[in-house]
ZAMARGU-4260 file (C-alpha; in steps of 0.2 Angstrom, whole numbers, plus 5000, padded with zeros to 4 digits):
<rodrens>
0) 5479/5445/5473 | 5467/5431/5474 | 5454/5433/5460 | 5437/5426/5466 | 5438/5415/5453
5) 5453/5404/5460 | 5444/5388/5465 | 5437/5392/5482 | 5451/5406/5487 | 5442/5419/5497
10) 5446/5438/5496 | 5453/5444/5512 | 5534/5482/5529 | 5554/5499/5523 | 5552/5511/5539
15) 5536/5513/5545 | 5531/5531/5552 | 5529/5529/5570 | 5515/5539/5581 | 5511/5536/5600
20) 5495/5538/5612 | 5480/5548/5612 | 5489/5562/5601 | 5493/5548/5587 | 5475/5545/5586
25) 5469/5562/5586 | 5483/5565/5571 | 5477/5551/5561 | 5458/5557/5561 | 5464/5573/5556
30) 5477/5565/5542 | 5461/5556/5535 | 5449/5570/5535 | 5463/5581/5527 | 5467/5569/5515
35) 5448/5568/5510 | 5448/5585/5508 | 5462/5586/5497 | 5457/5575/5487 | 5441/5582/5484
40) 5447/5599/5481 | 5460/5593/5467 | 5446/5585/5459 | 5435/5598/5460 | 5449/5613/5453
45) 5458/5602/5441 | 5474/5607/5450 | 5489/5597/5448 | 5494/5587/5459 | 5511/5591/5471
50) 5527/5586/5466 | 5528/5571/5478 | 5511/5563/5471 | 5519/5565/5453 | 5533/5556/5457
55) 5524/5542/5464 | 5507/5542/5453 | 5511/5525/5447 | 5516/5509/5456 | 5534/5502/5459
60) 5537/5488/5449 | 5554/5484/5453 | 5569/5489/5464 | 5576/5499/5450 | 5559/5507/5447
65) 5559/5513/5465 | 5577/5520/5464 | 5574/5529/5449 | 5561/5540/5459 | 5572/5540/5475
70) 5589/5544/5471 | 5595/5545/5489 | 5591/5527/5491 | 5603/5513/5493 | 5600/5494/5493
75) 5615/5482/5493 | 5620/5475/5477 | 5609/5460/5470 | 5595/5464/5481 | 5577/5456/5479
80) 5563/5460/5489 | 5549/5448/5495 | 5530/5453/5497 | 5517/5443/5506 | 5499/5446/5503
85) 5481/5445/5509 | 5484/5440/5529 | 5487/5439/5541 | 5482/5421/5542 | 5482/5413/5559
90) 5486/5398/5551 | 5501/5403/5539 | 5507/5419/5543 | 5516/5412/5560 | 5524/5399/5550
95) 5529/5411/5536 | 5537/5421/5552 | 5545/5406/5557 | 5553/5403/5540 | 5559/5420/5537
100) 5568/5421/5554 | 5577/5405/5551 | 5584/5414/5536 | 5585/5431/5543 | 5575/5437/5530
105) 5563/5452/5530 | 5548/5455/5519 | 5534/5465/5517 | 5515/5462/5522 | 5504/5468/5513
110) 5488/5466/5524 | 5469/5467/5523 | 5461/5477/5536 | 5446/5465/5539 | 5461/5452/5543
115) 5470/5463/5555 | 5457/5466/5567 | 5455/5448/5574 | 5473/5445/5572 | 5481/5461/5580
120) 5495/5450/5589 | 5500/5443/5572 | 5502/5461/5565 | 5511/5467/5581 | 5523/5451/5579
125) 5525/5456/5560 | 5531/5472/5565 | 5541/5468/5579 | 5551/5456/5569 | 5555/5470/5558
130) 5547/5467/5542 | 5535/5481/5534 | 5518/5480/5534 | 5508/5488/5519 | 5490/5492/5517
135) 5480/5480/5506 | 5464/5489/5508 | 5449/5483/5520 | 5440/5471/5510 | 5451/5465/5495
140) 5441/5474/5483 | 5449/5471/5466 | 5435/5484/5459 | 5442/5498/5469 | 5449/5508/5455
145) 5430/5510/5451 | 5423/5514/5466 | 5417/5532/5472 | 5431/5543/5480 | 5423/5540/5497
150) 5424/5521/5496 | 5442/5522/5489 | 5446/5534/5505 | 5435/5522/5518 | 5445/5505/5510
155) 5462/5513/5513 | 5460/5524/5529 | 5452/5510/5540 | 5465/5499/5536 | 5479/5511/5543
160) 5468/5515/5557 | 5468/5496/5562 | 5487/5494/5558 | 5492/5508/5569 | 5480/5503/5583
165) 5489/5485/5582 | 5505/5493/5580 | 5508/5510/5583 | 5514/5512/5566 | 5505/5519/5549
170) 5509/5510/5535 | 5518/5519/5522 | 5516/5507/5506 | 5500/5502/5498 | 5494/5487/5484
175) 5480/5488/5476 | 5470/5471/5476 | 5474/5460/5459 | 5485/5475/5454 | 5471/5485/5448
180) 5475/5503/5448 | 5468/5520/5444 | 5467/5539/5445 | 5456/5538/5461 | 5467/5528/5470
185) 5484/5535/5466 | 5474/5553/5472 | 5470/5544/5488 | 5488/5538/5489 | 5495/5556/5486
190) 5484/5564/5498 | 5489/5554/5512 | 5509/5552/5504 | 5508/5532/5503 | 5518/5524/5491
195) 5510/5512/5477 | 5516/5495/5477 | 5518/5482/5462 | 5528/5469/5458 | 5536/5460/5442
200) 5537/5442/5448 | 5520/5433/5451 | 5521/5415/5452 | 5503/5414/5453 | 5503/5405/5470
205) 5485/5410/5475 | 5479/5400/5460 | 5488/5384/5469 | 5496/5378/5452 | 5509/5365/5462
210) 5523/5367/5473 | 5535/5365/5458 | 5527/5377/5447 | 5528/5391/5462 | 5546/5385/5466
215) 5551/5388/5447 | 5544/5405/5446 | 5552/5410/5460 | 5568/5403/5457 | 5571/5414/5441
220) 5570/5429/5451 | 5585/5441/5446 | 5591/5456/5456 | 5580/5469/5456 | 5564/5459/5457
225) 5549/5462/5468 | 5542/5443/5471 | 5522/5442/5474 | 5517/5428/5487 | 5501/5425/5498
230) 5499/5419/5516 | 5480/5423/5515 | 5465/5419/5506 | 5465/5400/5509 | 5477/5386/5507
235) 5493/5391/5507 | 5504/5374/5509 | 5510/5376/5490 | 5518/5393/5494 | 5525/5388/5510
240) 5534/5373/5504 | 5541/5383/5490 | 5547/5397/5500 | 5557/5383/5511 | 5566/5380/5495
245) 5568/5394/5485 | 5573/5408/5499 | 5590/5397/5505 | 5592/5394/5486 | 5591/5412/5481
250) 5601/5417/5499 | 5615/5404/5489 | 5614/5415/5474 | 5621/5430/5482 | 5604/5438/5483
255) 5599/5449/5496 | 5582/5453/5503 | 5577/5471/5508 | 5561/5481/5510 | 5559/5498/5505
260) 5560/5516/5515 | 5545/5524/5520 | 5537/5536/5505 | 5527/5546/5518 | 5535/5565/5516
</rodrens>
């Protein structure tokens, strides 16, 4: 999330679709070209988007919201979802991975394309440890919803490409920077069969309000919530310390950490 006015913070996983080798690279380029053409055609002709996109033409705000749209999905009782944005960070992502592994918890990492390229080994580690990787754009442009369709396509497609290069997987989920959504973003996601991912618990950790404030906000989580945290965008000491306390506390309350199945069809 991390707005630019966050006191020095800088802009910056659920089943993944696996593709292999040279065939995968060709398929990805073809898919991106087809996606751009499909979006342009829908815009030019005014055609209705296909049923898949109508179902996902709004961000998933919580787990109940997801279950209303995907009737075949199942979660354990008292499930919650942890999402971690703006990485990967060479300083903080490894610490988060060790913490999550210690408690046998999975999370969804919403990564920025520019951060993936110099930290590919970290992205591979995130995927190898069973976490979901979601697309959080190439540059963390919070005005993306107001950009041209070509810019929207590049921001999403370039990030998909570098994640695939690092892991062999394509992200199936997308989170808009700052939670700023719009028709051009939804059209692009529909063309690429990606699910828009939101949240409903925001401790505003990007603003560094203090470890106690983050703990209190996350500690109020209830079954069905999607929690928003960050491992990138600046000093994440407060978030990391809060999660050290909050994750075991939520587990003691009988909550189960889950991720979402892939939205691609």
